[in-house]
N, C-alpha and C positions, 0 to 999 in steps of 0.2 A: 151492439153498435148498429147504427142505421145503414142501409144500403146505399144511401145517397148523402151528399153534403149540400147544405144550403147556408147562405150568409146574407143577412139583411143589413143595409147601411143606414145609420141614423146620424145626421149632422148634429152639431152642437153650436152654441153661440160663439165659439172660438173657431175661426176658419182653419186652424191648423190641428184641430182635434176631431176625430170621428169615432163612433162606436160601431163595432161590427158584431152583430148578433148571430150566433151559429146555432145549428140543431145538434151540436156535439158538446160534451162536457170537456172544457179546456183545462181545468184545474180542479183538483180535489180539495185545495186549500181555500180559505175564505177569499184570499186575494194574493196575486203575485205582482209585484211592482218592480219595473225595470226602468230606472230613471235615465239610463244611457245605454247605447249599444254595447258597451263593454260589460255592463251589468247583465245583459241579456245573453252574452256569449258564454256565461257560466251559470245560466239559469236553467229552468226546466227544459226538457227536450223540445217542446213546442216553441218556446221563446228562442232557444238556440237556433232552430230551423228557420224561424222567421227572420231573426237578425242576420243569419248567414246568407239567406237568399234574397232579401228585400232591401234595396238601397232606399235611403230617405226617411227612415224611421229614427226619430230622435228619442222617444220614450214609448213604453208599452206597459199596459196593465191588463192582466187577465182575471176576470171575476166570473166564475161558473162557466157560462156559455158565451161570454162576452169579451171582446178585445177593445180596449180604449187605446187608440193609436194617436201619437203626436208625431207630425211630420216635421222634417227639417225644411228650412226655408229653401225655395226654388225647386222642390219636387212636386210633381202633380199627384193629385189624389188618385186619378185614374190608374196610372201605373202602379202606384203602391197597392191599391185595393186589389187590382188584378193579380199582382205577384203574391199577396197574402192569400188570396182565394186558391191559387195554384198550390202553394205550400201546404195549406191545411187539407185541401182535397187529397193530395198525395199522402199526407200524414194519416188521415183517417181511412182512406179507401184502399 
């Protein structure tokens, strides 16, 4: 495991979806898809931690080192991304 955590933000053509690329492996599976917060609450430990701590996430997909996040209407990306960064930093460090 790395001694530090990084996360790069990639916007998409949909203003309600971003890709967050990390320097950590988020899943050993090909893909984890959580179409609702309720699905994430019973998902992998990372998905559970994110859905528990971060308001405003509508859907989440984990692919290797990347999170694909869909936000709920009315939530700012700045707050969501900052909270996700904090959760993942705590999870990995």
